[in-house]
C-alpha positions as a printed Julia matrix, in Angstrom:
264×3 Matrix{Float64}:
  -4.43  23.15  -75.72
  -6.79  25.16  -78.04
  -7.19  25.23  -81.17
  -7.76  28.7   -82.57
  -9.4   30.26  -85.47
  -6.46  32.36  -87.02
  -7.01  36.16  -86.36
  -7.6   37.89  -89.47
  -5.99  35.04  -91.4
  -8.58  32.12  -91.43
  -7.69  28.24  -90.95
  -7.24  26.49  -87.65
  -3.93  26.67  -85.14
  -3.03  24.93  -82.04
  -3.09  27.43  -79.08
  -1.39  27.1   -75.62
  -2.63  29.02  -72.69
   0.22  29.85  -70.68
   1.3   32.0   -67.65
  -2.3   31.93  -67.0
  -1.82  34.95  -63.81
  -5.21  35.71  -61.9
  -4.54  38.73  -60.47
  -2.69  42.29  -61.68
  -0.02  43.89  -59.87
  -2.83  45.78  -57.66
  -4.5   42.46  -56.62
  -0.99  40.57  -55.82
   0.0   43.46  -53.21
  -3.6   43.15  -51.84
  -3.52  39.28  -51.91
  -0.12  39.1   -50.22
  -1.28  41.31  -47.27
  -4.63  39.63  -46.81
  -2.57  36.18  -46.61
   0.0   37.39  -44.23
  -2.01  38.58  -41.44
  -4.5   35.46  -41.97
  -1.27  33.5   -41.14
  -0.66  35.76  -38.16
  -4.41  34.94  -36.35
  -4.15  31.8   -37.11
  -1.04  30.97  -35.63
  -1.87  33.1   -32.82
  -5.49  31.52  -32.22
  -4.14  27.88  -32.88
  -1.14  28.17  -31.02
  -3.51  29.43  -28.04
  -5.24  26.53  -28.69
  -3.03  23.98  -28.91
  -0.78  25.1   -25.58
  -3.93  25.51  -23.38
  -5.05  21.82  -24.97
  -1.75  20.24  -23.07
  -0.99  22.5   -20.76
  -4.24  22.23  -18.59
  -4.31  18.24  -19.44
  -4.97  16.17  -16.69
  -3.19  12.79  -16.23
  -4.87   9.88  -14.55
  -3.44   9.42  -11.35
  -1.88  12.67  -10.55
  -4.1   14.49   -7.49
  -7.18  16.75   -9.24
  -7.4   14.72  -12.4
 -10.77  13.35  -11.2
 -11.55  16.48   -8.78
 -13.91  19.36   -9.91
 -10.9   21.82   -9.21
 -12.23  25.04  -11.31
 -15.95  24.27   -9.76
 -17.56  24.54  -12.67
 -21.77  23.6   -12.72
 -23.65  22.86  -15.86
 -24.97  25.39  -17.41
 -23.31  27.94  -15.27
 -20.73  30.46  -16.54
 -17.34  30.39  -14.42
 -17.27  34.05  -13.5
 -13.79  33.18  -11.38
 -11.89  32.47  -14.42
 -13.18  35.35  -15.85
 -10.45  37.95  -17.54
 -11.5   41.37  -18.76
  -8.1   42.21  -19.79
  -7.96  38.85  -22.07
 -11.68  39.88  -23.65
 -11.18  43.28  -24.53
  -7.56  42.33  -26.06
  -9.66  39.99  -28.12
 -12.24  42.53  -29.21
  -9.89  45.55  -29.68
  -6.92  43.58  -31.49
  -9.52  42.22  -34.08
 -11.33  45.32  -34.53
  -8.09  47.15  -35.08
  -6.71  44.44  -37.89
 -10.78  44.86  -39.45
 -10.07  48.46  -39.84
  -6.67  48.23  -41.56
  -7.52  45.9   -43.54
 -10.19  47.93  -44.81
  -8.46  51.05  -45.14
  -5.97  49.31  -47.82
  -8.68  47.63  -49.42
 -10.14  50.9   -50.22
  -7.93  52.21  -52.76
  -8.17  49.24  -55.09
 -12.02  48.94  -55.27
 -11.93  53.13  -55.78
  -9.53  52.58  -58.44
 -11.44  49.68  -59.91
 -14.85  51.85  -59.7
 -13.43  55.16  -60.73
 -15.87  57.23  -62.7
 -15.65  57.8   -66.46
 -15.62  61.83  -65.72
 -12.95  63.27  -64.09
 -11.48  60.12  -62.82
  -8.35  57.85  -63.08
  -8.74  57.24  -66.62
  -9.03  61.28  -67.99
 -11.88  61.16  -70.85
 -13.09  59.05  -74.39
  -9.69  58.6   -76.41
 -10.29  60.52  -79.64
  -9.14  58.66  -82.54
  -5.47  58.02  -82.5
  -5.34  59.13  -79.16
  -3.26  56.49  -76.7
  -4.35  55.71  -73.37
  -0.82  56.23  -72.44
  -1.08  53.92  -68.97
   1.33  54.23  -66.36
   0.95  53.0   -62.63
   0.95  55.75  -59.9
   3.78  56.24  -57.77
   3.68  54.81  -54.37
  -0.02  53.58  -55.38
   1.09  49.51  -55.53
  -0.48  48.95  -58.62
  -3.21  51.58  -59.51
  -3.1   52.67  -63.05
  -3.68  56.39  -64.5
  -4.49  56.64  -68.22
  -5.06  59.84  -70.43
  -8.07  58.37  -71.88
 -10.1   55.4   -72.76
 -11.58  53.49  -75.16
 -15.38  52.43  -75.49
 -16.32  48.62  -76.04
 -20.0   46.75  -75.62
 -20.08  43.56  -73.91
 -23.46  41.44  -74.09
 -23.96  38.28  -72.24
 -26.44  35.62  -72.91
 -26.85  32.05  -72.12
 -24.48  30.91  -72.98
 -22.21  33.27  -74.75
 -20.19  36.19  -74.83
 -20.77  38.81  -77.58
 -17.91  41.73  -77.65
 -18.09  44.58  -80.06
 -15.22  47.2   -81.1
 -17.6   49.83  -82.02
 -15.76  52.06  -84.65
 -12.26  51.5   -82.82
  -9.14  50.59  -85.17
  -8.5   46.77  -85.36
  -4.78  47.58  -83.69
  -7.12  49.04  -80.53
  -9.64  46.35  -80.47
 -10.99  43.48  -82.53
 -12.84  40.04  -82.23
 -12.43  36.3   -83.31
 -13.89  32.87  -82.52
 -11.97  29.78  -81.08
 -12.59  26.4   -80.97
 -11.25  25.43  -77.27
 -11.08  22.11  -75.67
 -14.02  21.77  -73.24
 -15.62  25.02  -73.54
 -16.18  24.83  -77.1
 -16.43  27.73  -79.87
 -15.83  31.08  -77.75
 -15.48  34.56  -78.54
 -12.27  36.04  -78.38
 -11.46  39.87  -77.67
  -7.99  41.04  -78.62
  -6.73  43.93  -76.6
  -3.71  46.76  -76.61
  -1.46  46.05  -73.92
  -0.93  50.15  -72.31
  -4.4   50.89  -73.23
  -7.24  51.31  -70.81
 -11.01  50.09  -72.1
 -14.77  50.98  -70.72
 -17.04  48.08  -71.49
 -20.66  48.72  -71.55
 -22.31  46.09  -70.58
 -25.71  44.37  -70.69
 -27.68  41.02  -70.59
 -30.02  39.56  -72.76
 -31.59  37.12  -70.86
 -30.37  36.5   -66.84
 -28.09  37.88  -64.73
 -23.96  37.18  -65.67
 -20.66  38.52  -64.91
 -17.72  38.44  -67.17
 -14.92  37.55  -64.97
 -11.3   38.6   -66.56
  -8.59  36.37  -64.76
  -5.67  38.17  -65.63
  -6.97  41.23  -64.92
  -8.81  40.32  -61.3
 -11.71  42.14  -62.15
 -15.31  41.13  -62.81
 -19.26  43.05  -62.57
 -22.4   41.89  -63.41
 -24.27  42.29  -66.58
 -28.14  42.66  -65.63
 -30.72  42.5   -68.1
 -32.71  45.56  -68.53
 -29.99  47.4   -67.18
 -26.52  48.94  -68.29
 -23.13  48.24  -66.29
 -20.0   49.25  -66.62
 -16.43  47.51  -66.36
 -12.76  48.83  -66.45
 -10.3   46.87  -68.6
  -6.95  48.87  -68.12
  -4.24  46.73  -69.63
  -1.33  47.68  -67.95
   2.09  47.56  -69.76
   3.78  45.13  -66.81
   1.12  42.21  -68.07
   3.04  39.05  -67.78
   0.66  36.89  -70.21
  -0.57  37.85  -73.63
  -3.63  35.11  -72.86
  -6.03  35.19  -70.21
  -9.43  33.32  -69.83
 -13.0   35.32  -69.63
 -15.32  33.19  -67.35
 -18.97  33.99  -65.88
 -18.82  34.69  -62.5
 -22.53  34.54  -61.75
 -24.55  31.32  -62.02
 -26.64  31.56  -64.83
 -27.92  28.15  -65.81
 -27.37  24.55  -66.9
 -24.33  25.7   -69.15
 -22.79  28.24  -66.59
 -19.64  26.29  -66.18
 -18.42  26.49  -69.82
 -19.51  30.31  -70.96
 -16.02  31.46  -71.2
 -14.24  33.55  -74.06
 -10.43  34.45  -74.35
  -8.62  38.1   -73.8
  -5.39  38.25  -75.84
  -2.89  41.0   -75.32
  -0.93  42.6   -78.44
   1.8   45.1   -78.08
């Protein structure tokens, strides 16, 4: 439960954060793929171990139960039990799997770090221009935009500062909200279907804003400018999401939070 300083209206009203999905379509697809192959590899590895643990078990009283039938010697590898085909397969198959997972991860990472010039999001929006977000066909969640809006994020121990610059209030707005456990936190209002490029810096130590629902985060570094894309998909199911710090930054790191609110 949270108490919200009414957006542009004053006063407090209770708000409950619901449907707090932590990933977008892009990362949900990638997550499902990684989970699937983790289950396959786990089933093979533990199934093999379980099988051998019982198949090669000697029972008391049986012939050979107390004999060194494999002629094992302490500190000496039993080369007569070596199986070169099995060792090659156990090396090559995981290597192929790693190459495949790297390949399917490349497009999402490239989309997250696309260039502000001739990238997936065109150039900076002119006044009154819309980003016109859409998911690229066959991309499993990569968003393309006609243009993007620029905002600024400044981090310090232990608070986020959001600046919409000269953007219209229906495109970007800010407020302060009182949230249980976290206290007073900044709130950032962004519009569904628009894309934002956050220019970021830190006033003290390294921080990292983590926009949970969007599945994106990037370090803010003192004395440097870093950038983070915030494409708000039309398919975004939740209107509210937490913004946490993903880089340890001191005593109050765990309560360095903000809130992202999405409106139509």
